[in-house]
C-alpha positions in Angstrom: -91.4 154.5 -11.8 -91.0 154.2 -7.9 -91.4 157.4 -5.8 -88.7 158.9 -4.4 -87.6 156.9 -0.9 -84.7 156.6 1.5 -84.7 153.0 1.3 -83.6 153.2 -2.3 -80.6 155.3 -1.9 -77.2 153.4 -2.6 -74.4 153.6 -1.1 -71.9 151.9 -3.5 -68.9 150.3 -2.5 -67.5 147.6 -5.0 -64.6 146.1 -6.3 -62.2 146.9 -9.3 -61.2 144.0 -12.0 -58.8 144.5 -14.5 -59.2 143.1 -17.8 -63.0 141.0 -17.3 -63.4 138.6 -20.4 -66.3 136.6 -18.9 -69.5 138.3 -19.6 -71.6 139.4 -15.9 -74.4 137.9 -16.8 -73.5 133.9 -15.5 -69.7 134.6 -15.1 -68.2 134.1 -11.9 -66.2 136.7 -10.0 -63.8 138.1 -11.0 -65.0 137.5 -14.2 -61.7 136.3 -15.7 -59.7 139.2 -14.8 -58.0 139.9 -11.8 -59.4 141.7 -9.0 -57.5 144.5 -7.9 -59.5 145.5 -4.4 -62.0 147.2 -2.4 -63.1 150.3 -3.6 -64.9 153.2 -2.4 -65.4 157.1 -3.5 -66.4 155.4 -6.9 -67.3 158.5 -9.3 -67.7 159.0 -13.0 -67.5 162.0 -14.2 -68.4 164.0 -17.2 -65.8 166.5 -18.4 -67.1 167.4 -21.9 -69.6 170.4 -21.5 -72.8 171.8 -23.7 -71.5 174.8 -26.1 -74.5 177.4 -25.7 -75.0 179.4 -29.0 -75.7 183.1 -29.1 -78.5 184.5 -31.0 -77.3 188.3 -31.7 -80.5 189.4 -32.8 -82.5 187.9 -29.9 -79.8 188.8 -27.4 -79.9 185.1 -26.1 -79.4 181.6 -26.6 -80.8 179.9 -29.7 -79.4 176.4 -28.8 -77.1 174.3 -26.8 -74.8 171.9 -28.8 -73.9 168.2 -27.1 -71.3 168.1 -24.7 -68.3 166.2 -26.1 -67.6 162.5 -24.5 -64.9 163.1 -22.2 -65.3 161.1 -19.2 -63.1 160.0 -16.0 -63.8 157.7 -13.3 -62.4 158.0 -9.5 -62.5 156.1 -7.0 -60.3 155.4 -3.8 -58.8 151.7 -3.9 -58.3 150.4 -0.8 -55.0 148.9 0.3 -51.6 148.6 -1.9 -52.4 145.6 -3.5 -49.9 144.2 -5.5 -51.9 143.5 -8.5 -53.5 146.8 -7.8 -49.9 149.0 -8.4 -48.5 145.8 -11.3 -51.5 146.5 -13.4 -52.4 150.1 -12.9 -49.1 151.4 -12.7 -47.2 149.0 -14.9 -44.8 151.3 -15.8 -43.7 152.3 -12.4 -44.1 148.6 -11.0 -41.1 146.3 -9.8 -41.3 143.3 -7.0 -39.0 143.7 -3.9 -36.0 142.1 -3.8 -36.6 141.1 -0.5 -40.4 140.6 0.1 -41.6 140.4 -3.4 -44.1 142.6 -2.7 -45.2 145.8 -5.0 -42.9 148.8 -5.1 -44.2 151.8 -6.5 -40.6 153.4 -8.1 -40.4 157.1 -9.6 -39.3 158.3 -12.7 -40.2 154.4 -13.7 -39.9 153.2 -17.1 -41.7 155.8 -18.9 -40.5 159.1 -19.5 -43.1 162.0 -19.0 -44.6 163.3 -22.0 -45.1 159.8 -23.4 -48.2 158.1 -24.9 -50.2 156.0 -22.5 -52.2 154.2 -25.1 -50.8 151.1 -25.9 -48.6 149.7 -22.9 -51.0 151.6 -20.1 -54.5 151.3 -21.3 -57.0 148.9 -19.5 -60.4 147.5 -19.5 -61.8 148.0 -16.0 -64.8 147.1 -14.4 -66.5 148.4 -11.2 -68.8 145.3 -9.6 -70.5 147.1 -6.7 -70.9 145.1 -3.4 -75.0 144.8 -4.0 -75.6 143.3 -7.9 -79.3 142.9 -7.7 -80.0 147.4 -6.6 -76.6 148.9 -7.8 -75.3 149.9 -10.8 -71.6 148.9 -11.7 -69.4 150.3 -14.4 -67.4 149.4 -17.4 -64.6 151.4 -18.9 -63.6 149.6 -22.2 -60.2 151.6 -22.6 -58.8 153.4 -19.9 -55.2 155.3 -19.0 -55.2 155.2 -14.8 -53.0 157.1 -12.9 -53.2 159.2 -9.4 -55.7 161.9 -8.8 -54.8 165.5 -9.6 -55.3 166.0 -5.8 -53.8 162.3 -4.7 -52.5 162.3 -1.0 -51.5 158.9 0.2 -51.4 158.9 3.6 -49.2 157.6 5.8 -50.7 158.4 9.4 -52.9 157.5 12.1 -56.7 158.0 11.4 -56.6 157.8 7.6 -57.1 154.9 5.4 -53.9 153.7 3.3 -54.9 153.3 -0.2 -54.5 154.4 -4.2 -56.5 157.4 -5.1 -57.1 156.3 -8.4 -58.5 158.3 -11.5 -59.0 156.6 -14.8 -59.4 158.6 -18.3 -61.8 157.0 -20.4 -61.1 156.7 -23.9 -63.1 155.5 -27.2 -62.0 151.5 -27.9 -62.1 149.8 -31.3 -65.7 148.9 -31.2 -67.1 152.5 -30.5 -67.3 151.8 -26.9 -66.2 154.7 -24.4 -68.2 153.3 -20.9 -71.5 151.8 -19.6 -73.3 152.4 -16.1 -76.0 149.8 -15.6 -77.0 146.6 -14.2 -74.0 144.4 -14.8 -75.3 142.0 -17.0 -76.5 144.5 -19.2 -73.0 145.4 -19.6 -71.4 143.9 -23.1 -67.5 143.4 -22.6 -66.2 144.5 -25.8 
């Protein structure tokens, strides 16, 4: 274990890849998937909370159960890449009649309350710019959407992009997400 040092602090911008199919150990970028853009502010948040079991006789906790496996990945996708809109929000995507660039349409093709599973779940990889020193993330089955506090800024001084959240679900191989050096992370 290395003692704490400012030189080991990682500021981790990177890229998002939808649907990678090539292993990260020996594969080449974008690893058989589609890069949808540069990202910053990437965060994995555990949503499950441990539960304290109180012992009435002692008046204190006697156990703490493990939290459930609910996780969310959030980031800011810099810009409004056509592939990002098409692959993340396929029910709201159309190509513009004149420019052929992405158009995000509301209400889109999916009605509120319908399932996102099956047509909207994706495999997603966060690939850090520094592959030697920074960890990446593989989400094995995620449902993408705008963050809860999403704002798409159309103003001077604010970067235009997609504030993205991905709710992470368990896949058929019993994986939800993995964080680590990319060559150590399997794709399934």
